[in-house]
CHARMM internal coordinates of N, CA and C (Angstrom, degrees):
IC EDIT
DIST 1 N 1 CA 1.4532
DIST 1 CA 1 C 1.5828
ANGL 1 N 1 CA 1 C 105.73
DIST 1 C 2 N 1.2703
ANGL 1 CA 1 C 2 N 113.06
DIHE 1 N 1 CA 1 C 2 N 145.61
DIST 2 N 2 CA 1.4803
ANGL 1 C 2 N 2 CA 124.14
DIHE 1 CA 1 C 2 N 2 CA 178.80
DIST 2 CA 2 C 1.4525
ANGL 2 N 2 CA 2 C 108.37
DIHE 1 C 2 N 2 CA 2 C -118.36
DIST 2 C 3 N 1.3773
ANGL 2 CA 2 C 3 N 112.77
DIHE 2 N 2 CA 2 C 3 N 131.14
DIST 3 N 3 CA 1.4890
ANGL 2 C 3 N 3 CA 118.70
DIHE 2 CA 2 C 3 N 3 CA 176.76
DIST 3 CA 3 C 1.4561
ANGL 3 N 3 CA 3 C 105.11
DIHE 2 C 3 N 3 CA 3 C -142.20
DIST 3 C 4 N 1.3032
ANGL 3 CA 3 C 4 N 118.00
DIHE 3 N 3 CA 3 C 4 N 178.15
DIST 4 N 4 CA 1.4987
ANGL 3 C 4 N 4 CA 119.09
DIHE 3 CA 3 C 4 N 4 CA 178.52
DIST 4 CA 4 C 1.5561
ANGL 4 N 4 CA 4 C 103.62
DIHE 3 C 4 N 4 CA 4 C -90.19
DIST 4 C 5 N 1.3343
ANGL 4 CA 4 C 5 N 114.19
DIHE 4 N 4 CA 4 C 5 N 142.23
DIST 5 N 5 CA 1.4983
ANGL 4 C 5 N 5 CA 120.52
DIHE 4 CA 4 C 5 N 5 CA -178.64
DIST 5 CA 5 C 1.4603
ANGL 5 N 5 CA 5 C 108.88
DIHE 4 C 5 N 5 CA 5 C -55.96
DIST 5 C 6 N 1.2730
ANGL 5 CA 5 C 6 N 122.54
DIHE 5 N 5 CA 5 C 6 N -38.43
DIST 6 N 6 CA 1.5219
ANGL 5 C 6 N 6 CA 126.04
DIHE 5 CA 5 C 6 N 6 CA 178.65
DIST 6 CA 6 C 1.5143
ANGL 6 N 6 CA 6 C 109.89
DIHE 5 C 6 N 6 CA 6 C -51.88
DIST 6 C 7 N 1.3197
ANGL 6 CA 6 C 7 N 120.14
DIHE 6 N 6 CA 6 C 7 N -37.11
DIST 7 N 7 CA 1.4353
ANGL 6 C 7 N 7 CA 120.37
DIHE 6 CA 6 C 7 N 7 CA -179.15
DIST 7 CA 7 C 1.4816
ANGL 7 N 7 CA 7 C 115.09
DIHE 6 C 7 N 7 CA 7 C -66.48
DIST 7 C 8 N 1.3732
ANGL 7 CA 7 C 8 N 114.47
DIHE 7 N 7 CA 7 C 8 N -7.36
DIST 8 N 8 CA 1.5209
ANGL 7 C 8 N 8 CA 120.17
DIHE 7 CA 7 C 8 N 8 CA 178.06
DIST 8 CA 8 C 1.5352
ANGL 8 N 8 CA 8 C 109.67
DIHE 7 C 8 N 8 CA 8 C -100.25
DIST 8 C 9 N 1.3132
ANGL 8 CA 8 C 9 N 115.20
DIHE 8 N 8 CA 8 C 9 N 51.15
DIST 9 N 9 CA 1.4544
ANGL 8 C 9 N 9 CA 115.09
DIHE 8 CA 8 C 9 N 9 CA -179.47
DIST 9 CA 9 C 1.5905
ANGL 9 N 9 CA 9 C 112.70
DIHE 8 C 9 N 9 CA 9 C -55.45
DIST 9 C 10 N 1.2856
ANGL 9 CA 9 C 10 N 121.85
DIHE 9 N 9 CA 9 C 10 N 140.03
DIST 10 N 10 CA 1.2889
ANGL 9 C 10 N 10 CA 125.33
DIHE 9 CA 9 C 10 N 10 CA -179.04
DIST 10 CA 10 C 1.5353
ANGL 10 N 10 CA 10 C 119.25
DIHE 9 C 10 N 10 CA 10 C 83.91
DIST 10 C 11 N 1.3539
ANGL 10 CA 10 C 11 N 112.39
DIHE 10 N 10 CA 10 C 11 N 1.34
DIST 11 N 11 CA 1.5453
ANGL 10 C 11 N 11 CA 117.56
DIHE 10 CA 10 C 11 N 11 CA 177.49
DIST 11 CA 11 C 1.4555
ANGL 11 N 11 CA 11 C 107.72
DIHE 10 C 11 N 11 CA 11 C -75.46
DIST 11 C 12 N 1.3834
ANGL 11 CA 11 C 12 N 111.65
DIHE 11 N 11 CA 11 C 12 N 137.48
DIST 12 N 12 CA 1.5056
ANGL 11 C 12 N 12 CA 119.27
DIHE 11 CA 11 C 12 N 12 CA 179.59
DIST 12 CA 12 C 1.5497
ANGL 12 N 12 CA 12 C 109.18
DIHE 11 C 12 N 12 CA 12 C -94.86
DIST 12 C 13 N 1.3565
ANGL 12 CA 12 C 13 N 114.29
DIHE 12 N 12 CA 12 C 13 N 88.26
DIST 13 N 13 CA 1.4453
ANGL 12 C 13 N 13 CA 118.95
DIHE 12 CA 12 C 13 N 13 CA -175.07
DIST 13 CA 13 C 1.5753
ANGL 13 N 13 CA 13 C 109.96
DIHE 12 C 13 N 13 CA 13 C -75.20
DIST 13 C 14 N 1.3760
ANGL 13 CA 13 C 14 N 113.78
DIHE 13 N 13 CA 13 C 14 N 142.96
DIST 14 N 14 CA 1.3583
ANGL 13 C 14 N 14 CA 118.50
DIHE 13 CA 13 C 14 N 14 CA 175.66
DIST 14 CA 14 C 1.5387
ANGL 14 N 14 CA 14 C 108.22
DIHE 13 C 14 N 14 CA 14 C -136.77
DIST 14 C 15 N 1.3395
ANGL 14 CA 14 C 15 N 116.25
DIHE 14 N 14 CA 14 C 15 N 152.87
DIST 15 N 15 CA 1.4846
ANGL 14 C 15 N 15 CA 120.57
DIHE 14 CA 14 C 15 N 15 CA -175.65
DIST 15 CA 15 C 1.5321
ANGL 15 N 15 CA 15 C 109.19
DIHE 14 C 15 N 15 CA 15 C -90.82
DIST 15 C 16 N 1.2915
ANGL 15 CA 15 C 16 N 114.34
DIHE 15 N 15 CA 15 C 16 N 136.63
DIST 16 N 16 CA 1.4309
ANGL 15 C 16 N 16 CA 122.21
DIHE 15 CA 15 C 16 N 16 CA -178.89
DIST 16 CA 16 C 1.5922
ANGL 16 N 16 CA 16 C 110.04
DIHE 15 C 16 N 16 CA 16 C -51.95
DIST 16 C 17 N 1.3176
ANGL 16 CA 16 C 17 N 119.93
DIHE 16 N 16 CA 16 C 17 N 146.40
DIST 17 N 17 CA 1.4243
ANGL 16 C 17 N 17 CA 123.44
DIHE 16 CA 16 C 17 N 17 CA 176.40
DIST 17 CA 17 C 1.5122
ANGL 17 N 17 CA 17 C 108.52
DIHE 16 C 17 N 17 CA 17 C -75.01
DIST 17 C 18 N 1.3294
ANGL 17 CA 17 C 18 N 117.75
DIHE 17 N 17 CA 17 C 18 N -15.71
DIST 18 N 18 CA 1.4620
ANGL 17 C 18 N 18 CA 126.29
DIHE 17 CA 17 C 18 N 18 CA -177.95
DIST 18 CA 18 C 1.4974
ANGL 18 N 18 CA 18 C 112.83
DIHE 17 C 18 N 18 CA 18 C -91.34
DIST 18 C 19 N 1.2825
ANGL 18 CA 18 C 19 N 115.77
DIHE 18 N 18 CA 18 C 19 N -5.84
DIST 19 N 19 CA 1.5503
ANGL 18 C 19 N 19 CA 123.72
DIHE 18 CA 18 C 19 N 19 CA 175.18
DIST 19 CA 19 C 1.4709
ANGL 19 N 19 CA 19 C 108.44
DIHE 18 C 19 N 19 CA 19 C -69.92
DIST 19 C 20 N 1.3535
ANGL 19 CA 19 C 20 N 117.56
DIHE 19 N 19 CA 19 C 20 N 157.59
DIST 20 N 20 CA 1.4379
ANGL 19 C 20 N 20 CA 118.00
DIHE 19 CA 19 C 20 N 20 CA -177.01
DIST 20 CA 20 C 1.4676
ANGL 20 N 20 CA 20 C 119.30
DIHE 19 C 20 N 20 CA 20 C -80.45
DIST 20 C 21 N 1.3889
ANGL 20 CA 20 C 21 N 115.53
DIHE 20 N 20 CA 20 C 21 N -6.34
DIST 21 N 21 CA 1.4253
ANGL 20 C 21 N 21 CA 115.17
DIHE 20 CA 20 C 21 N 21 CA 175.60
DIST 21 CA 21 C 1.5229
ANGL 21 N 21 CA 21 C 122.70
DIHE 20 C 21 N 21 CA 21 C 68.33
DIST 21 C 22 N 1.3662
ANGL 21 CA 21 C 22 N 111.91
DIHE 21 N 21 CA 21 C 22 N 4.46
DIST 22 N 22 CA 1.4744
ANGL 21 C 22 N 22 CA 118.68
DIHE 21 CA 21 C 22 N 22 CA 179.69
DIST 22 CA 22 C 1.5155
ANGL 22 N 22 CA 22 C 111.24
DIHE 21 C 22 N 22 CA 22 C -117.26
DIST 22 C 23 N 1.2880
ANGL 22 CA 22 C 23 N 116.81
DIHE 22 N 22 CA 22 C 23 N 28.56
DIST 23 N 23 CA 1.5092
ANGL 22 C 23 N 23 CA 118.75
DIHE 22 CA 22 C 23 N 23 CA -178.43
DIST 23 CA 23 C 1.4507
ANGL 23 N 23 CA 23 C 117.86
DIHE 22 C 23 N 23 CA 23 C 72.01
DIST 23 C 24 N 1.3629
ANGL 23 CA 23 C 24 N 116.02
DIHE 23 N 23 CA 23 C 24 N 17.29
DIST 24 N 24 CA 1.4104
ANGL 23 C 24 N 24 CA 121.13
DIHE 23 CA 23 C 24 N 24 CA -178.56
DIST 24 CA 24 C 1.5036
ANGL 24 N 24 CA 24 C 110.97
DIHE 23 C 24 N 24 CA 24 C -99.49
DIST 24 C 25 N 1.2624
ANGL 24 CA 24 C 25 N 118.79
DIHE 24 N 24 CA 24 C 25 N -118.70
DIST 25 N 25 CA 1.5066
ANGL 24 C 25 N 25 CA 124.19
DIHE 24 CA 24 C 25 N 25 CA -175.69
DIST 25 CA 25 C 1.5646
ANGL 25 N 25 CA 25 C 107.31
DIHE 24 C 25 N 25 CA 25 C -78.51
DIST 25 C 26 N 1.1517
ANGL 25 CA 25 C 26 N 115.88
DIHE 25 N 25 CA 25 C 26 N 98.93
DIST 26 N 26 CA 1.5270
ANGL 25 C 26 N 26 CA 120.06
DIHE 25 CA 25 C 26 N 26 CA 177.71
DIST 26 CA 26 C 1.5348
ANGL 26 N 26 CA 26 C 113.74
DIHE 25 C 26 N 26 CA 26 C -123.95
DIST 26 C 27 N 1.2886
ANGL 26 CA 26 C 27 N 112.78
DIHE 26 N 26 CA 26 C 27 N 127.12
DIST 27 N 27 CA 1.3972
ANGL 26 C 27 N 27 CA 119.38
DIHE 26 CA 26 C 27 N 27 CA 175.82
DIST 27 CA 27 C 1.5135
ANGL 27 N 27 CA 27 C 108.69
DIHE 26 C 27 N 27 CA 27 C -102.17
DIST 27 C 28 N 1.3196
ANGL 27 CA 27 C 28 N 121.11
DIHE 27 N 27 CA 27 C 28 N 136.62
DIST 28 N 28 CA 1.4550
ANGL 27 C 28 N 28 CA 124.87
DIHE 27 CA 27 C 28 N 28 CA -175.01
DIST 28 CA 28 C 1.5954
ANGL 28 N 28 CA 28 C 103.39
DIHE 27 C 28 N 28 CA 28 C -118.09
DIST 28 C 29 N 1.3316
ANGL 28 CA 28 C 29 N 116.10
DIHE 28 N 28 CA 28 C 29 N 143.43
DIST 29 N 29 CA 1.4425
ANGL 28 C 29 N 29 CA 120.05
DIHE 28 CA 28 C 29 N 29 CA 177.03
DIST 29 CA 29 C 1.5362
ANGL 29 N 29 CA 29 C 109.91
DIHE 28 C 29 N 29 CA 29 C -129.04
DIST 29 C 30 N 1.2492
ANGL 29 CA 29 C 30 N 115.82
DIHE 29 N 29 CA 29 C 30 N 163.64
DIST 30 N 30 CA 1.4133
ANGL 29 C 30 N 30 CA 122.90
DIHE 29 CA 29 C 30 N 30 CA 178.38
DIST 30 CA 30 C 1.5235
ANGL 30 N 30 CA 30 C 109.30
DIHE 29 C 30 N 30 CA 30 C -148.32
DIST 30 C 31 N 1.3207
ANGL 30 CA 30 C 31 N 118.02
DIHE 30 N 30 CA 30 C 31 N 122.00
DIST 31 N 31 CA 1.4622
ANGL 30 C 31 N 31 CA 122.14
DIHE 30 CA 30 C 31 N 31 CA 174.14
DIST 31 CA 31 C 1.4733
ANGL 31 N 31 CA 31 C 112.13
DIHE 30 C 31 N 31 CA 31 C -80.86
DIST 31 C 32 N 1.3385
ANGL 31 CA 31 C 32 N 117.64
DIHE 31 N 31 CA 31 C 32 N 123.14
DIST 32 N 32 CA 1.3891
ANGL 31 C 32 N 32 CA 125.14
DIHE 31 CA 31 C 32 N 32 CA -177.72
DIST 32 CA 32 C 1.5209
ANGL 32 N 32 CA 32 C 108.94
DIHE 31 C 32 N 32 CA 32 C -107.60
DIST 32 C 33 N 1.3475
ANGL 32 CA 32 C 33 N 114.92
DIHE 32 N 32 CA 32 C 33 N -177.86
DIST 33 N 33 CA 1.5169
ANGL 32 C 33 N 33 CA 118.52
DIHE 32 CA 32 C 33 N 33 CA 178.74
DIST 33 CA 33 C 1.5428
ANGL 33 N 33 CA 33 C 112.66
DIHE 32 C 33 N 33 CA 33 C -57.82
DIST 33 C 34 N 1.3316
ANGL 33 CA 33 C 34 N 110.81
DIHE 33 N 33 CA 33 C 34 N 156.09
DIST 34 N 34 CA 1.4470
ANGL 33 C 34 N 34 CA 116.78
DIHE 33 CA 33 C 34 N 34 CA 179.32
DIST 34 CA 34 C 1.5480
ANGL 34 N 34 CA 34 C 120.70
DIHE 33 C 34 N 34 CA 34 C 51.57
DIST 34 C 35 N 1.2781
ANGL 34 CA 34 C 35 N 118.21
DIHE 34 N 34 CA 34 C 35 N 29.30
DIST 35 N 35 CA 1.3633
ANGL 34 C 35 N 35 CA 124.33
DIHE 34 CA 34 C 35 N 35 CA 176.53
DIST 35 CA 35 C 1.5270
ANGL 35 N 35 CA 35 C 116.27
DIHE 34 C 35 N 35 CA 35 C 80.19
DIST 35 C 36 N 1.3434
ANGL 35 CA 35 C 36 N 117.16
DIHE 35 N 35 CA 35 C 36 N 3.92
DIST 36 N 36 CA 1.4168
ANGL 35 C 36 N 36 CA 120.80
DIHE 35 CA 35 C 36 N 36 CA -179.83
DIST 36 CA 36 C 1.5435
ANGL 36 N 36 CA 36 C 111.80
DIHE 35 C 36 N 36 CA 36 C -72.46
DIST 36 C 37 N 1.2952
ANGL 36 CA 36 C 37 N 117.21
DIHE 36 N 36 CA 36 C 37 N 141.54
DIST 37 N 37 CA 1.4220
ANGL 36 C 37 N 37 CA 123.61
DIHE 36 CA 36 C 37 N 37 CA -172.35
DIST 37 CA 37 C 1.6139
ANGL 37 N 37 CA 37 C 108.59
DIHE 36 C 37 N 37 CA 37 C -120.48
DIST 37 C 38 N 1.3320
ANGL 37 CA 37 C 38 N 117.01
DIHE 37 N 37 CA 37 C 38 N 130.31
DIST 38 N 38 CA 1.4037
ANGL 37 C 38 N 38 CA 125.42
DIHE 37 CA 37 C 38 N 38 CA 171.83
DIST 38 CA 38 C 1.4535
ANGL 38 N 38 CA 38 C 110.91
DIHE 37 C 38 N 38 CA 38 C -105.18
DIST 38 C 39 N 1.3877
ANGL 38 CA 38 C 39 N 115.88
DIHE 38 N 38 CA 38 C 39 N 143.32
DIST 39 N 39 CA 1.4292
ANGL 38 C 39 N 39 CA 121.50
DIHE 38 CA 38 C 39 N 39 CA -178.39
DIST 39 CA 39 C 1.5453
ANGL 39 N 39 CA 39 C 107.10
DIHE 38 C 39 N 39 CA 39 C -131.90
DIST 39 C 40 N 1.3464
ANGL 39 CA 39 C 40 N 117.42
DIHE 39 N 39 CA 39 C 40 N 145.86
DIST 40 N 40 CA 1.3960
ANGL 39 C 40 N 40 CA 122.59
DIHE 39 CA 39 C 40 N 40 CA 173.98
DIST 40 CA 40 C 1.4418
ANGL 40 N 40 CA 40 C 113.21
DIHE 39 C 40 N 40 CA 40 C -154.49
DIST 40 C 41 N 1.3367
ANGL 40 CA 40 C 41 N 120.82
DIHE 40 N 40 CA 40 C 41 N 167.84
DIST 41 N 41 CA 1.4280
ANGL 40 C 41 N 41 CA 124.64
DIHE 40 CA 40 C 41 N 41 CA -177.55
DIST 41 CA 41 C 1.5944
ANGL 41 N 41 CA 41 C 105.03
DIHE 40 C 41 N 41 CA 41 C -99.82
DIST 41 C 42 N 1.3501
ANGL 41 CA 41 C 42 N 106.26
DIHE 41 N 41 CA 41 C 42 N 123.80
DIST 42 N 42 CA 1.5325
ANGL 41 C 42 N 42 CA 114.21
DIHE 41 CA 41 C 42 N 42 CA -175.10
DIST 42 CA 42 C 1.4782
ANGL 42 N 42 CA 42 C 112.91
DIHE 41 C 42 N 42 CA 42 C -55.51
DIST 42 C 43 N 1.3505
ANGL 42 CA 42 C 43 N 117.01
DIHE 42 N 42 CA 42 C 43 N -29.00
DIST 43 N 43 CA 1.4711
ANGL 42 C 43 N 43 CA 117.32
DIHE 42 CA 42 C 43 N 43 CA -177.58
DIST 43 CA 43 C 1.5369
ANGL 43 N 43 CA 43 C 116.58
DIHE 42 C 43 N 43 CA 43 C -76.67
DIST 43 C 44 N 1.4024
ANGL 43 CA 43 C 44 N 107.74
DIHE 43 N 43 CA 43 C 44 N -9.55
DIST 44 N 44 CA 1.5307
ANGL 43 C 44 N 44 CA 114.62
DIHE 43 CA 43 C 44 N 44 CA 179.40
DIST 44 CA 44 C 1.5763
ANGL 44 N 44 CA 44 C 108.77
DIHE 43 C 44 N 44 CA 44 C -137.38
DIST 44 C 45 N 1.4320
ANGL 44 CA 44 C 45 N 114.05
DIHE 44 N 44 CA 44 C 45 N 65.65
DIST 45 N 45 CA 1.4535
ANGL 44 C 45 N 45 CA 118.60
DIHE 44 CA 44 C 45 N 45 CA -173.25
DIST 45 CA 45 C 1.5584
ANGL 45 N 45 CA 45 C 117.09
DIHE 44 C 45 N 45 CA 45 C -63.92
DIST 45 C 46 N 1.3834
ANGL 45 CA 45 C 46 N 114.83
DIHE 45 N 45 CA 45 C 46 N -13.10
DIST 46 N 46 CA 1.4202
ANGL 45 C 46 N 46 CA 118.14
DIHE 45 CA 45 C 46 N 46 CA -179.81
DIST 46 CA 46 C 1.5197
ANGL 46 N 46 CA 46 C 109.65
DIHE 45 C 46 N 46 CA 46 C -103.06
DIST 46 C 47 N 1.2803
ANGL 46 CA 46 C 47 N 117.60
DIHE 46 N 46 CA 46 C 47 N 0.02
DIST 47 N 47 CA 1.4491
ANGL 46 C 47 N 47 CA 120.84
DIHE 46 CA 46 C 47 N 47 CA -174.02
DIST 47 CA 47 C 1.4686
ANGL 47 N 47 CA 47 C 110.03
DIHE 46 C 47 N 47 CA 47 C -91.12
DIST 47 C 48 N 1.3259
ANGL 47 CA 47 C 48 N 119.91
DIHE 47 N 47 CA 47 C 48 N -154.16
DIST 48 N 48 CA 1.4539
ANGL 47 C 48 N 48 CA 123.08
DIHE 47 CA 47 C 48 N 48 CA -172.25
DIST 48 CA 48 C 1.5069
ANGL 48 N 48 CA 48 C 112.60
DIHE 47 C 48 N 48 CA 48 C -70.52
DIST 48 C 49 N 1.3826
ANGL 48 CA 48 C 49 N 110.65
DIHE 48 N 48 CA 48 C 49 N 147.85
DIST 49 N 49 CA 1.5218
ANGL 48 C 49 N 49 CA 116.92
DIHE 48 CA 48 C 49 N 49 CA 176.05
DIST 49 CA 49 C 1.4512
ANGL 49 N 49 CA 49 C 101.11
DIHE 48 C 49 N 49 CA 49 C -128.04
DIST 49 C 50 N 1.3606
ANGL 49 CA 49 C 50 N 117.40
DIHE 49 N 49 CA 49 C 50 N 144.73
DIST 50 N 50 CA 1.4766
ANGL 49 C 50 N 50 CA 124.37
DIHE 49 CA 49 C 50 N 50 CA 174.94
DIST 50 CA 50 C 1.5551
ANGL 50 N 50 CA 50 C 105.24
DIHE 49 C 50 N 50 CA 50 C -98.79
DIST 50 C 51 N 1.2759
ANGL 50 CA 50 C 51 N 114.58
DIHE 50 N 50 CA 50 C 51 N 132.22
DIST 51 N 51 CA 1.4415
ANGL 50 C 51 N 51 CA 119.85
DIHE 50 CA 50 C 51 N 51 CA -178.98
DIST 51 CA 51 C 1.5451
ANGL 51 N 51 CA 51 C 104.07
DIHE 50 C 51 N 51 CA 51 C -116.19
DIST 51 C 52 N 1.3524
ANGL 51 CA 51 C 52 N 114.19
DIHE 51 N 51 CA 51 C 52 N 123.54
DIST 52 N 52 CA 1.4907
ANGL 51 C 52 N 52 CA 120.45
DIHE 51 CA 51 C 52 N 52 CA -176.24
DIST 52 CA 52 C 1.4865
ANGL 52 N 52 CA 52 C 111.83
DIHE 51 C 52 N 52 CA 52 C -124.64
DIST 52 C 53 N 1.3847
ANGL 52 CA 52 C 53 N 111.07
DIHE 52 N 52 CA 52 C 53 N 128.59
DIST 53 N 53 CA 1.5272
ANGL 52 C 53 N 53 CA 116.42
DIHE 52 CA 52 C 53 N 53 CA 175.20
DIST 53 CA 53 C 1.5341
ANGL 53 N 53 CA 53 C 114.74
DIHE 52 C 53 N 53 CA 53 C -46.09
DIST 53 C 54 N 1.2817
ANGL 53 CA 53 C 54 N 116.04
DIHE 53 N 53 CA 53 C 54 N 143.93
DIST 54 N 54 CA 1.4993
ANGL 53 C 54 N 54 CA 123.75
DIHE 53 CA 53 C 54 N 54 CA -178.62
DIST 54 CA 54 C 1.5899
ANGL 54 N 54 CA 54 C 109.00
DIHE 53 C 54 N 54 CA 54 C -53.36
DIST 54 C 55 N 1.2920
ANGL 54 CA 54 C 55 N 122.44
DIHE 54 N 54 CA 54 C 55 N -47.68
DIST 55 N 55 CA 1.4042
ANGL 54 C 55 N 55 CA 120.02
DIHE 54 CA 54 C 55 N 55 CA -179.03
DIST 55 CA 55 C 1.5101
ANGL 55 N 55 CA 55 C 113.81
DIHE 54 C 55 N 55 CA 55 C -66.39
DIST 55 C 56 N 1.3892
ANGL 55 CA 55 C 56 N 119.98
DIHE 55 N 55 CA 55 C 56 N -40.52
DIST 56 N 56 CA 1.3262
ANGL 55 C 56 N 56 CA 121.05
DIHE 55 CA 55 C 56 N 56 CA 177.41
DIST 56 CA 56 C 1.5876
ANGL 56 N 56 CA 56 C 110.38
DIHE 55 C 56 N 56 CA 56 C -64.42
DIST 56 C 57 N 1.3275
ANGL 56 CA 56 C 57 N 116.13
DIHE 56 N 56 CA 56 C 57 N -41.50
DIST 57 N 57 CA 1.4900
ANGL 56 C 57 N 57 CA 116.07
DIHE 56 CA 56 C 57 N 57 CA 177.12
DIST 57 CA 57 C 1.5269
ANGL 57 N 57 CA 57 C 112.59
DIHE 56 C 57 N 57 CA 57 C -62.61
DIST 57 C 58 N 1.2961
ANGL 57 CA 57 C 58 N 119.39
DIHE 57 N 57 CA 57 C 58 N -36.34
DIST 58 N 58 CA 1.4748
ANGL 57 C 58 N 58 CA 121.87
DIHE 57 CA 57 C 58 N 58 CA -176.48
DIST 58 CA 58 C 1.5926
ANGL 58 N 58 CA 58 C 105.93
DIHE 57 C 58 N 58 CA 58 C -71.71
DIST 58 C 59 N 1.3459
ANGL 58 CA 58 C 59 N 118.15
DIHE 58 N 58 CA 58 C 59 N -37.49
DIST 59 N 59 CA 1.4989
ANGL 58 C 59 N 59 CA 117.55
DIHE 58 CA 58 C 59 N 59 CA 174.40
DIST 59 CA 59 C 1.4539
ANGL 59 N 59 CA 59 C 113.98
DIHE 58 C 59 N 59 CA 59 C -63.83
DIST 59 C 60 N 1.3922
ANGL 59 CA 59 C 60 N 116.49
DIHE 59 N 59 CA 59 C 60 N -42.41
DIST 60 N 60 CA 1.4318
ANGL 59 C 60 N 60 CA 119.55
DIHE 59 CA 59 C 60 N 60 CA -179.14
DIST 60 CA 60 C 1.5411
ANGL 60 N 60 CA 60 C 111.59
DIHE 59 C 60 N 60 CA 60 C -63.37
DIST 60 C 61 N 1.3810
ANGL 60 CA 60 C 61 N 115.80
DIHE 60 N 60 CA 60 C 61 N -42.24
DIST 61 N 61 CA 1.4732
ANGL 60 C 61 N 61 CA 119.56
DIHE 60 CA 60 C 61 N 61 CA 178.28
DIST 61 CA 61 C 1.5540
ANGL 61 N 61 CA 61 C 110.33
DIHE 60 C 61 N 61 CA 61 C -62.14
DIST 61 C 62 N 1.3581
ANGL 61 CA 61 C 62 N 115.56
DIHE 61 N 61 CA 61 C 62 N -44.26
DIST 62 N 62 CA 1.4187
ANGL 61 C 62 N 62 CA 121.70
DIHE 61 CA 61 C 62 N 62 CA 178.92
DIST 62 CA 62 C 1.6489
ANGL 62 N 62 CA 62 C 112.94
DIHE 61 C 62 N 62 CA 62 C -60.00
DIST 62 C 63 N 1.3401
ANGL 62 CA 62 C 63 N 112.18
DIHE 62 N 62 CA 62 C 63 N -38.55
DIST 63 N 63 CA 1.4157
ANGL 62 C 63 N 63 CA 115.43
DIHE 62 CA 62 C 63 N 63 CA 175.14
DIST 63 CA 63 C 1.5011
ANGL 63 N 63 CA 63 C 114.58
DIHE 62 C 63 N 63 CA 63 C -66.93
DIST 63 C 64 N 1.3893
ANGL 63 CA 63 C 64 N 116.98
DIHE 63 N 63 CA 63 C 64 N -40.71
DIST 64 N 64 CA 1.4371
ANGL 63 C 64 N 64 CA 120.62
DIHE 63 CA 63 C 64 N 64 CA 172.86
DIST 64 CA 64 C 1.5020
ANGL 64 N 64 CA 64 C 112.88
DIHE 63 C 64 N 64 CA 64 C -56.78
DIST 64 C 65 N 1.3790
ANGL 64 CA 64 C 65 N 113.92
DIHE 64 N 64 CA 64 C 65 N -47.75
DIST 65 N 65 CA 1.5537
ANGL 64 C 65 N 65 CA 117.97
DIHE 64 CA 64 C 65 N 65 CA 179.97
DIST 65 CA 65 C 1.5506
ANGL 65 N 65 CA 65 C 109.49
DIHE 64 C 65 N 65 CA 65 C -61.37
DIST 65 C 66 N 1.3223
ANGL 65 CA 65 C 66 N 116.70
DIHE 65 N 65 CA 65 C 66 N -33.08
DIST 66 N 66 CA 1.4214
ANGL 65 C 66 N 66 CA 120.11
DIHE 65 CA 65 C 66 N 66 CA -175.91
DIST 66 CA 66 C 1.5752
ANGL 66 N 66 CA 66 C 113.03
DIHE 65 C 66 N 66 CA 66 C -84.06
DIST 66 C 67 N 1.3545
ANGL 66 CA 66 C 67 N 115.36
DIHE 66 N 66 CA 66 C 67 N 4.15
DIST 67 N 67 CA 1.5327
ANGL 66 C 67 N 67 CA 116.34
DIHE 66 CA 66 C 67 N 67 CA -177.69
DIST 67 CA 67 C 1.3821
ANGL 67 N 67 CA 67 C 121.32
DIHE 66 C 67 N 67 CA 67 C 74.59
DIST 67 C 68 N 1.3840
ANGL 67 CA 67 C 68 N 118.20
DIHE 67 N 67 CA 67 C 68 N 14.43
DIST 68 N 68 CA 1.4113
ANGL 67 C 68 N 68 CA 120.44
DIHE 67 CA 67 C 68 N 68 CA -174.70
DIST 68 CA 68 C 1.5306
ANGL 68 N 68 CA 68 C 112.90
DIHE 67 C 68 N 68 CA 68 C -74.05
DIST 68 C 69 N 1.3576
ANGL 68 CA 68 C 69 N 118.39
DIHE 68 N 68 CA 68 C 69 N -13.14
DIST 69 N 69 CA 1.4490
ANGL 68 C 69 N 69 CA 120.10
DIHE 68 CA 68 C 69 N 69 CA 179.08
DIST 69 CA 69 C 1.4459
ANGL 69 N 69 CA 69 C 110.31
DIHE 68 C 69 N 69 CA 69 C -117.24
END
COOR INIT
IC SEED 1 N 1 CA 1 C
IC BUILD
């Protein structure tokens, strides 16, 4: 699901440890209730945010860890 990041008031956004840290390509995430994960572009904090079901997020991270991408 895609919504605006502003609609997630109270979300505690963090910057990915894989982001470059120099104000460039930064992905931010926020853990929401029930394992749901929200993602946004740090350069556009009021723009769209992708909201991913907890199970789908866990499967995605597992696939990354397994080298599938």
